[in-house]
C-alpha positions in Angstrom: 151.6 -96.2 -164.4 154.9 -97.5 -164.9 154.5 -101.1 -163.5 151.0 -101.8 -165.8 153.1 -100.6 -168.4 155.8 -103.3 -168.1 153.1 -106.3 -167.1 151.5 -105.2 -170.6 154.8 -106.0 -172.5 155.7 -109.2 -174.3 157.9 -111.7 -172.0 161.0 -114.0 -173.4 160.2 -117.4 -173.9 163.9 -118.2 -175.0 164.9 -121.8 -173.7 167.9 -120.0 -171.9 166.0 -117.8 -169.7 163.4 -120.6 -168.2 164.5 -119.8 -164.7 165.0 -115.8 -165.0 162.5 -113.7 -163.3 160.1 -111.5 -165.8 160.9 -108.1 -165.9 157.8 -107.1 -164.4 158.8 -109.0 -161.3 162.1 -107.5 -160.8 160.7 -104.1 -161.1 158.6 -105.0 -158.0 161.9 -106.5 -155.9 163.3 -103.4 -156.5 160.8 -101.2 -154.6 162.5 -100.3 -151.3 159.3 -100.9 -149.4 158.9 -104.3 -151.1 162.6 -105.0 -149.8 161.9 -104.0 -146.5 159.0 -106.3 -146.1 160.9 -109.0 -147.2 163.8 -108.7 -144.9 161.2 -108.4 -141.9 159.6 -111.8 -143.1 162.7 -113.5 -143.5 163.4 -112.5 -139.7 160.6 -113.9 -138.5 160.8 -116.9 -140.5 164.3 -117.6 -138.8 163.5 -116.9 -135.4 160.4 -119.6 -135.8 163.3 -122.0 -137.0 165.1 -121.0 -133.6 162.7 -121.5 -131.3 161.7 -125.2 -133.0 165.3 -126.3 -132.6 165.2 -125.0 -129.0 162.3 -126.7 -128.3 163.3 -130.1 -129.7 166.4 -130.1 -127.7 164.7 -129.3 -124.4 162.5 -132.3 -125.5 165.3 -134.7 -125.9 166.8 -133.7 -122.9 163.4 -134.4 -121.0 163.4 -137.5 -122.5 167.0 -138.7 -121.2 166.3 -137.5 -118.0 163.2 -139.9 -117.8 164.9 -142.5 -119.2 167.7 -142.2 -116.6 165.1 -142.7 -113.8 164.1 -146.0 -115.2 165.0 -149.6 -114.3 167.1 -151.4 -117.1 167.2 -155.2 -116.4 169.4 -157.5 -118.5 169.6 -161.0 -118.5 172.0 -163.2 -119.7 171.4 -166.7 -120.0 173.8 -169.6 -121.4 172.1 -171.9 -124.3 172.2 -175.6 -125.1 173.8 -176.6 -128.3 171.2 -179.0 -130.4 172.0 -181.5 -133.3 169.2 -183.0 -135.0 169.3 -185.2 -138.1 168.9 -182.0 -140.4 169.6 -179.1 -137.9 172.5 -178.1 -135.7 172.1 -175.3 -133.6 175.3 -174.0 -131.9 175.7 -172.8 -128.2 175.6 -169.3 -127.5 174.1 -167.0 -125.1 170.7 -165.2 -124.9 170.3 -161.8 -123.9 167.3 -160.4 -122.8 167.1 -156.7 -121.9 164.2 -154.8 -120.4 163.5 -151.3 -118.8 161.0 -150.9 -116.0 159.5 -147.9 -114.2 157.0 -147.1 -111.9 154.3 -145.8 -114.4 151.3 -147.5 -114.4 149.3 -149.0 -117.6 146.5 -147.2 -118.5 143.3 -147.2 -116.1 141.0 -149.3 -117.2 137.4 -148.3 -115.8 134.0 -150.3 -116.1 130.3 -149.0 -116.8 128.3 -147.4 -114.3 126.8 -149.5 -111.9 123.7 -149.1 -109.9 122.3 -149.5 -106.6 118.5 -149.9 -106.1 116.8 -148.5 -102.5 113.7 -149.8 -103.3 115.0 -153.2 -104.9 115.1 -154.0 -108.7 111.3 -154.8 -108.5 110.6 -151.1 -108.9 112.5 -150.8 -112.0 110.5 -153.6 -113.5 106.9 -152.0 -112.1 107.9 -148.7 -113.4 109.8 -149.7 -116.5 112.7 -147.5 -115.6 114.9 -148.5 -118.6 116.6 -145.0 -119.3 119.1 -142.6 -118.1 118.7 -138.6 -116.6 115.8 -138.9 -115.1 114.6 -135.5 -113.2 113.1 -134.8 -110.2 109.4 -135.6 -109.8 109.7 -139.0 -112.2 109.1 -142.3 -110.3 112.6 -143.6 -111.9 114.5 -140.9 -110.2 113.9 -142.6 -107.0 114.4 -146.2 -108.5 118.2 -146.4 -109.0 121.5 -144.6 -108.0 124.7 -144.4 -109.3 127.1 -146.8 -107.3 130.6 -147.0 -107.4 132.8 -147.3 -110.2 135.6 -150.3 -110.4 138.5 -147.4 -111.6 141.2 -150.4 -112.2 139.7 -153.5 -112.4 141.9 -156.6 -112.2 142.6 -158.4 -115.6 139.5 -161.1 -115.9 136.9 -159.2 -113.9 135.6 -158.3 -117.1 135.5 -161.9 -118.2 133.3 -163.5 -115.4 129.8 -163.0 -115.6 129.6 -162.7 -119.2 127.6 -164.9 -121.2 128.7 -167.9 -122.9 127.3 -169.8 -126.0 127.2 -173.5 -125.4 127.0 -174.5 -129.0 130.6 -173.1 -129.5 134.1 -173.8 -128.2 135.3 -174.4 -124.8 137.7 -171.0 -124.9 137.2 -167.6 -124.2 136.1 -166.9 -127.6 132.5 -168.0 -127.0 131.8 -165.4 -124.5 129.0 -163.0 -125.3 127.9 -159.6 -123.7 128.3 -159.0 -120.1 125.3 -160.2 -117.6 126.4 -158.9 -114.5 127.4 -155.3 -113.3 130.1 -154.5 -111.4 130.4 -152.3 -108.2 133.0 -151.6 -105.9 132.1 -150.2 -103.0 133.8 -152.4 -100.7 137.3 -151.2 -102.1 138.6 -155.0 -102.1 141.9 -155.3 -104.2 144.1 -158.0 -105.1 147.8 -156.8 -106.4 146.6 -152.8 -106.1 144.2 -154.1 -108.4 140.2 -153.2 -107.7 138.2 -156.5 -107.3 134.4 -156.1 -107.7 132.2 -156.9 -104.9 130.4 -160.0 -106.2 133.6 -161.3 -106.8 136.4 -163.1 -105.0 140.2 -163.7 -106.0 142.7 -166.5 -104.7 145.9 -166.9 -105.7 147.0 -170.1 -107.2 151.0 -170.2 -108.5 150.7 -173.9 -109.9 151.9 -175.0 -113.1 151.6 -178.5 -114.6 151.8 -180.5 -117.6 149.5 -183.8 -118.7 148.5 -186.0 -121.6 144.9 -187.4 -122.2 144.1 -189.2 -124.9 140.7 -189.7 -126.4 139.0 -192.6 -128.3 136.6 -190.7 -130.1 134.5 -187.2 -130.2 132.1 -188.3 -127.6 134.7 -189.1 -125.0 136.4 -185.6 -126.1 132.8 -183.9 -125.8 132.5 -185.8 -122.4 135.6 -184.3 -120.9 135.0 -180.8 -121.6 131.8 -180.9 -120.2 133.3 -182.0 -116.9 135.9 -179.2 -117.2 133.0 -176.7 -117.5 130.9 -178.2 -114.7 127.9 -179.3 -116.7 128.1 -183.0 -116.9 125.3 -184.5 -117.7 123.5 -181.9 -119.0 122.3 -181.2 -122.4 125.6 -178.5 -123.1 127.2 -179.2 -126.4 130.4 -178.1 -127.1 130.1 -179.2 -130.6 132.2 -176.5 -132.4 135.0 -177.1 -130.2 134.8 -181.2 -130.3 134.5 -180.4 -134.5 137.8 -178.0 -134.4 139.9 -180.4 -132.2 139.1 -183.0 -134.7 138.9 -181.4 -137.7 136.1 -182.0 -140.5 132.5 -183.1 -139.7 131.2 -184.7 -137.0 130.1 -187.8 -138.7 132.9 -189.9 -140.0 133.4 -193.7 -140.8 136.7 -193.6 -140.2 137.6 -193.8 -136.4 140.8 -191.7 -135.1 142.5 -191.4 -131.9 143.6 -187.8 -130.5 146.1 -187.0 -128.1 146.3 -183.6 -126.5 148.9 -182.2 -124.3 148.3 -179.1 -121.6 150.7 -177.2 -120.1 148.8 -175.0 -117.4 150.3 -172.2 -115.8 147.4 -170.8 -113.2 148.2 -167.9 -111.3 145.1 -167.1 -109.8 141.4 -167.6 -109.8 138.2 -165.4 -109.7 134.9 -166.6 -108.9 131.6 -164.9 -108.2 129.4 -164.8 -105.3 125.7 -165.5 -105.3 124.1 -163.7 -108.0 121.2 -161.4 -106.9 118.5 -159.8 -109.3 120.2 -156.6 -108.1 123.5 -157.7 -109.4 122.4 -157.9 -113.1 123.1 -155.6 -115.9 120.2 -153.5 -116.7 120.3 -154.2 -120.4 120.2 -157.8 -119.8 116.9 -157.6 -117.7 115.3 -155.0 -120.4 115.8 -157.4 -123.1 114.6 -160.4 -121.0 111.5 -158.4 -120.0 110.8 -157.8 -123.5 110.7 -161.2 -124.8 107.1 -162.6 -125.3 105.7 -164.7 -122.9 105.6 -168.0 -125.0 108.3 -169.3 -127.1 105.9 -170.7 -129.4 103.6 -167.6 -130.3 104.1 -166.1 -133.7 107.2 -164.9 -134.5 108.8 -165.1 -130.9 111.2 -167.9 -132.2 113.6 -165.4 -133.9 113.1 -163.1 -130.7 114.5 -165.7 -128.5 117.1 -166.8 -131.0 118.2 -163.3 -130.6 118.4 -163.2 -127.0 120.2 -166.0 -126.8 122.8 -165.1 -129.6 123.4 -161.8 -127.8 123.6 -163.1 -124.3 124.5 -166.8 -124.5 123.0 -170.0 -123.1 125.4 -169.9 -120.4 127.3 -167.4 -117.9 131.0 -167.7 -116.6 130.7 -168.2 -113.0 134.8 -168.5 -112.2 137.7 -169.0 -114.3 141.6 -169.7 -113.7 143.8 -167.1 -114.9 147.6 -167.7 -116.4 148.6 -169.3 -119.6 148.0 -172.7 -121.3 149.9 -174.3 -124.2 147.9 -177.4 -126.0 149.3 -179.6 -128.3 146.7 -181.9 -130.4 147.7 -184.9 -132.3 145.0 -187.2 -134.2 145.9 -190.4 -136.0 143.8 -193.3 -137.9 143.0 -196.0 -135.6 144.0 -198.4 -138.1 147.6 -197.4 -137.8 148.0 -198.5 -134.2 147.1 -201.8 -132.4 145.0 -200.1 -129.8 144.3 -196.7 -128.0 146.6 -198.3 -125.4 149.5 -198.4 -128.3 148.5 -195.1 -129.2 148.8 -193.3 -125.6 152.3 -195.1 -125.3 153.3 -193.4 -128.3 152.0 -190.1 -128.2 153.5 -190.0 -124.6 157.2 -191.0 -126.1 156.3 -188.1 -128.9 155.4 -185.4 -126.2 158.3 -186.7 -123.7 160.9 -185.8 -126.6 159.7 -181.9 -126.7 160.9 -181.7 -123.0 163.8 -183.8 -123.1 166.0 -182.5 -125.7 164.6 -179.5 -126.7 162.4 -180.7 -129.7 160.5 -183.6 -131.2 162.7 -186.4 -132.2 162.3 -188.4 -135.3 161.7 -192.2 -134.7 164.3 -194.6 -136.4 162.1 -197.6 -135.8 161.5 -199.6 -138.8 158.6 -201.8 -140.3 155.3 -200.9 -139.3 155.9 -198.7 -136.4 158.0 -196.3 -138.5 155.1 -196.1 -141.0 152.7 -195.6 -138.2 154.7 -192.6 -136.6 154.1 -190.7 -139.8 150.6 -191.3 -140.0 149.2 -188.2 -138.2 146.4 -187.0 -139.2 146.7 -183.7 -138.0 148.9 -181.6 -135.2 147.8 -178.4 -134.0 149.3 -176.0 -131.2 147.4 -173.3 -129.4 148.6 -171.2 -126.8 146.3 -169.0 -124.3 148.0 -166.2 -122.1 151.6 -164.9 -122.3 153.5 -162.9 -124.9 153.0 -163.2 -128.6 156.4 -164.3 -129.1 155.1 -167.8 -128.3 154.4 -167.9 -132.0 157.9 -169.0 -132.4 156.6 -172.4 -130.9 153.2 -172.2 -132.8 154.9 -172.3 -136.2 157.8 -174.9 -135.5 157.0 -177.4 -132.6 159.7 -179.7 -134.0 162.2 -176.8 -133.1 165.4 -177.7 -131.3 164.9 -174.1 -129.3 161.3 -175.3 -128.3 162.3 -175.5 -124.5 164.0 -172.2 -124.5 160.9 -170.9 -126.0 158.9 -172.1 -124.0 160.3 -171.0 -120.9 160.6 -167.6 -122.0 156.5 -167.9 -122.6 156.2 -168.9 -119.2 157.7 -166.2 -117.6 155.5 -163.5 -119.7 152.2 -165.2 -117.9 152.0 -163.1 -115.1 151.9 -159.9 -117.6 149.9 -161.5 -119.9 147.0 -163.6 -118.1 144.2 -165.3 -119.9 141.1 -167.5 -118.6 141.7 -170.8 -119.9 139.6 -173.1 -117.4 136.3 -171.7 -116.6 133.2 -173.1 -114.7 129.7 -172.1 -116.6 125.9 -172.1 -115.0 122.8 -171.8 -117.0 121.7 -168.1 -117.9 118.2 -169.5 -116.9 119.3 -169.7 -113.3 119.9 -165.9 -113.1 116.2 -165.4 -113.9 115.2 -168.2 -111.6 113.8 -165.5 -108.9 110.8 -165.0 -107.2 108.7 -161.4 -107.6 109.0 -160.7 -103.7 112.7 -161.2 -104.1 112.6 -158.4 -106.2 111.4 -155.8 -103.5 112.5 -154.2 -100.4 110.8 -154.8 -96.8 109.2 -151.1 -96.9 106.6 -149.8 -98.7 106.9 -147.1 -101.4 104.8 -143.7 -101.8 105.6 -143.2 -105.3 105.5 -145.2 -108.7 103.0 -147.9 -109.7 102.8 -149.3 -106.2 102.2 -146.0 -104.3 99.7 -144.6 -106.9 97.6 -147.9 -106.9 94.4 -146.1 -106.1 94.7 -143.9 -109.1 95.2 -146.0 -111.9 93.5 -145.6 -115.2 93.0 -148.6 -117.6 93.1 -147.3 -121.4 92.0 -150.1 -124.1 93.3 -149.7 -127.6 92.2 -152.2 -130.0 92.8 -155.3 -128.2 95.7 -153.7 -125.9 94.8 -152.6 -122.4 97.5 -150.2 -120.8 97.4 -148.8 -117.4 98.7 -145.4 -116.1 98.2 -142.7 -113.5 98.9 -139.1 -114.0 100.9 -136.6 -112.1 100.5 -132.7 -112.3 103.6 -130.6 -112.4 104.4 -127.3 -110.9 103.6 -125.6 -114.1 100.0 -127.4 -114.3 101.2 -129.7 -117.0 99.7 -133.3 -116.8 102.0 -136.2 -117.3 101.3 -139.6 -117.7 103.4 -142.6 -116.3 102.6 -146.2 -117.5 102.5 -149.3 -115.6 103.5 -152.6 -117.4 102.0 -154.8 -114.3 98.9 -154.5 -112.2 101.0 -155.8 -109.2 103.5 -158.2 -107.8 101.4 -161.1 -108.6 101.2 -160.3 -112.0 105.1 -159.6 -112.4 105.7 -162.6 -110.8 103.5 -164.6 -113.4 105.1 -162.8 -116.3 108.7 -163.6 -114.7 107.9 -167.4 -114.7 106.6 -167.7 -117.8 109.0 -165.8 -119.8 111.9 -167.7 -117.7 110.4 -171.4 -119.1 110.2 -170.1 -122.4 113.6 -169.2 -122.2 114.2 -172.6 -121.1 112.6 -174.0 -123.5 114.3 -171.8 -126.4 118.1 -172.9 -125.3 116.9 -176.5 -125.5 116.1 -175.8 -128.8 119.1 -173.8 -129.5 121.7 -176.5 -128.3 119.9 -178.9 -130.6 120.9 -181.7 -127.8 117.4 -183.0 -128.1 116.1 -186.5 -127.7 116.6 -188.4 -131.0 115.8 -192.2 -131.8 117.9 -194.0 -133.7 116.9 -196.5 -136.9 113.4 -197.6 -136.6 112.2 -201.2 -136.3 108.6 -202.2 -135.4 106.1 -200.1 -133.3 106.6 -198.9 -131.1 110.5 -199.0 -131.1 113.5 -197.4 -129.4 111.7 -196.8 -126.5 113.9 -195.5 -123.5 113.3 -195.6 -120.1 114.8 -193.4 -117.6 114.3 -193.1 -113.7 113.9 -189.2 -114.3 110.9 -190.1 -116.8 108.3 -190.7 -114.0 104.5 -189.8 -113.0 101.6 -190.3 -110.8 98.3 -190.0 -111.9 96.7 -191.3 -108.7 97.2 -187.8 -107.8 93.8 -185.8 -107.1 92.6 -184.5 -110.7 95.4 -186.7 -112.4 98.5 -185.6 -114.3 99.2 -184.5 -117.7 102.3 -184.9 -119.8 103.3 -181.9 -122.1 105.9 -181.7 -124.7 106.7 -180.6 -128.1 107.7 -183.0 -131.2 108.6 -182.9 -134.8 109.0 -185.9 -136.8 108.3 -187.0 -140.5 106.7 -189.9 -139.5 104.5 -191.6 -136.8 105.6 -191.4 -133.2 104.8 -192.4 -129.5 104.4 -192.1 -126.1 104.5 -194.8 -123.9 103.2 -195.4 -120.2 104.1 -198.4 -118.4 103.8 -200.3 -115.0 106.7 -202.2 -115.6 109.0 -200.9 -118.8 110.1 -204.3 -119.7 106.6 -206.0 -120.1 104.8 -204.6 -123.1 101.7 -206.0 -121.8 101.6 -203.4 -119.2 102.0 -200.6 -121.5 99.5 -197.8 -122.7 100.7 -196.4 -125.6 99.3 -193.3 -127.7 100.6 -193.4 -131.6 100.5 -190.0 -133.1 100.4 -190.3 -136.4 100.1 -188.1 -139.7 97.0 -190.3 -140.6 95.7 -191.4 -137.2 95.6 -191.0 -133.8 95.4 -194.2 -131.6 95.7 -194.9 -127.5 96.6 -198.7 -127.3 96.3 -201.1 -124.4 97.9 -204.4 -125.6 95.5 -205.0 -128.8 92.7 -202.9 -127.9 92.7 -199.4 -129.3 90.7 -196.2 -129.7 91.3 -194.2 -132.6 90.1 -190.8 -134.6 91.3 -189.6 -137.7 90.2 -185.8 -137.1 92.2 -183.7 -139.0 93.0 -181.5 -136.1 94.3 -184.4 -134.2 96.9 -185.9 -136.5 100.5 -184.9 -136.6 101.9 -182.6 -138.8 104.3 -185.0 -140.7 107.4 -182.4 -141.2 110.6 -183.0 -139.7 111.4 -179.0 -139.6 107.9 -178.1 -138.1 107.6 -178.9 -134.2 103.9 -178.9 -132.8 102.9 -179.0 -128.9 101.0 -182.0 -127.8 99.7 -183.3 -124.4 98.5 -186.7 -122.9 96.5 -186.7 -119.2 96.2 -189.9 -117.4 93.7 -190.0 -114.4 93.8 -193.2 -112.6 90.9 -194.0 -110.2 90.4 -197.4 -108.0 88.7 -199.5 -111.0 89.6 -197.1 -114.2 91.9 -195.3 -115.9 91.0 -192.4 -118.0 93.5 -191.4 -120.9 93.4 -187.9 -122.9 95.3 -186.7 -126.1 95.3 -183.5 -127.0 97.3 -180.4 -129.1 98.3 -177.3 -126.6 98.5 -174.0 -128.5 102.8 -173.6 -126.9 101.5 -170.4 -125.0 100.4 -172.3 -122.1 99.6 -175.5 -120.7 96.3 -175.7 -122.3 94.5 -176.8 -125.7 92.3 -179.1 -127.4 91.6 -182.6 -126.3 90.4 -184.9 -129.6 90.5 -188.7 -128.3 90.0 -190.2 -124.9 90.2 -193.9 -123.6 88.6 -195.0 -120.7 90.2 -198.4 -119.4 87.7 -200.1 -117.1 88.8 -203.7 -117.5 91.9 -204.3 -115.2 93.2 -200.8 -115.5 96.9 -200.4 -115.6 99.0 -198.6 -112.7 101.3 -196.9 -115.0 104.5 -195.1 -113.3 106.9 -194.5 -116.0 106.7 -192.8 -119.6 108.8 -192.5 -122.5 108.9 -192.0 -126.4 109.3 -194.4 -129.6 109.2 -193.8 -133.2 108.3 -195.9 -136.4 110.2 -195.3 -139.4 111.1 -191.9 -139.2 113.3 -190.1 -136.7 111.4 -188.0 -133.8 112.8 -185.2 -132.0 111.4 -184.2 -128.4 111.6 -181.1 -126.3 110.2 -179.8 -123.4 108.4 -182.7 -121.6 107.2 -182.0 -118.4 104.3 -182.9 -115.9 101.6 -180.7 -114.8 98.5 -181.6 -112.8 95.2 -181.9 -115.0 93.3 -179.2 -113.3 95.9 -176.3 -114.6 95.4 -177.6 -118.3 92.6 -175.7 -119.4 91.4 -177.9 -122.5 88.4 -177.6 -125.1 86.7 -181.1 -125.8 87.0 -181.4 -129.6 85.9 -184.2 -132.2 83.6 -187.0 -130.5 84.6 -186.1 -126.9 82.5 -183.9 -124.8 83.0 -182.2 -121.5 81.6 -183.8 -118.2 80.8 -180.4 -116.2 81.0 -182.7 -112.8 84.6 -183.3 -113.5 85.7 -181.0 -116.2 87.2 -183.7 -118.1 86.7 -184.9 -121.7 84.7 -188.4 -122.5 83.3 -189.9 -125.3 79.9 -188.9 -125.5 77.2 -191.0 -123.6 74.2 -190.5 -121.4 73.7 -187.6 -119.0 73.1 -189.9 -116.4 76.2 -192.1 -117.0 79.0 -192.0 -114.5 81.8 -191.5 -117.1 84.1 -193.5 -115.0 82.0 -196.3 -115.0 82.5 -196.7 -119.0 
């Protein structure tokens, strides 16, 4: 009651009493029980403070004890004094202190790898892409966990990854990992795990060299050679553009010189990659691709696959560090490429001779050219991040000492800088029989062949078998493929489509230069041959895009136009020529699209007999090597024995993809337009009497 009365009284608000306790609070604090509780709480708080202080003291003592166990290394190196026109660096001593102990870096573990007792084929046949399968499920027997690599050597995770062929020749163009890494054999290098599919070779070499390039194509060829893909459709267009700067097309010629300082420490290379070495994620996405690249919507799916996994994969790489210094100069500033090379050799030599680039004091045109560098770029891979001191000012007098420190740090921070590549298509170039073990299985789709049931929903037919569990429940297991032969066909078709998709993605297609007279810009090659005398003849299948007319040319003697057959595929008509004689059609379905951005698949078949040669022209659907034939030409008057083929254009650029030869009997074609199918030969001819021999004309 007394407390309530005190609280209900008005309190003073005078300015001088701002920090004074209210009367109600004083009354509460005067209570003996409240005072006793405050003393107990204070003792508790002070006790916790003392415990915390003792804990801090003990922690500091432990840190000091651990520090005394470490090895302290101190390097004292005398530096030189440097002088240039605008800078002086006095002599001094360089102190470098480091603390070493026996503690290891954090353990780096790879993903859990798998082994396949019955072969990788059972994974594909049963669609075993999931995890945590239970006993009774066919996928429970299909795969087993393997030995994980607990602490892999630096770089093992870089080998076997995908690579973007249109990007730069650097680790930044890598994609997702395509192979899995097992460590069953327990191989090591410097006490670090080496995966079973890889080998390590110590190198310990350091080199410096200078190269001079006259144009972008020469530099691109050099990158292709370094990657082990010389002569292929491989690009590196992004790397060339980055080195030269600006657009890939320029009217001003530039020279480029590059100084390479390579510190190689070891090399990791892969053994032969088997189907069981491939990542399940990679195989799953590959098997989910459409059968044909030219199916509606398939292009986007193949493009997404390539962007995730790349066009190539890394087979081997050298690890260590690399310093690149690139300089470009307009060709008009020097007399020749040789003069530019001499100038750049002197420029780079000063970096190592006197610790920094030396300014030229020459007069006249030489002094003018000395300062006409279009660009200078410096790039370092591997080693300590302190290399940034070199990158920021390559002309510093302390360049040499900074370079030495960076070289000494490379063993602790190795990085891949030179590597060899292989086509990603090669990884899926296996037959279905290579995927299975020699022993038969009594489980899964192959073990239940007699129990397979077909289920049709709309236009889709699915196969499955059923298993009754112990509790009486029936479970369906679907089979993606009827047998190994069907699996083999699916693998081959997807592999062929992936190869087409990569060729288109790389954009390194055949492109004709500026046009002249019909047909022009015909490029012959020893690789472009065919033999139409083979039983049934041969067909040339290809995909093309052009805004105008283009040609397919067949020749006996390429240098003589009188020995040519050529097919004009135009936007208004299609014609087959021999010298000045021709057969043509204007059927709407036969002509080209006439759009440079839209592509279409075509084929031309030749069947040569002793007294005549039949030429068939048609369009394919892209899904298979079949299609519709719209025009035929029978040459029974001194027929040509052609053995070469090529492509040409008219007044618009033409692009050609995926040109390949197949037997005529494998081309399932329907006869359209003015042609009809001759049942005995299964070929398309112009309509004539039923008792006439089509090859007799």
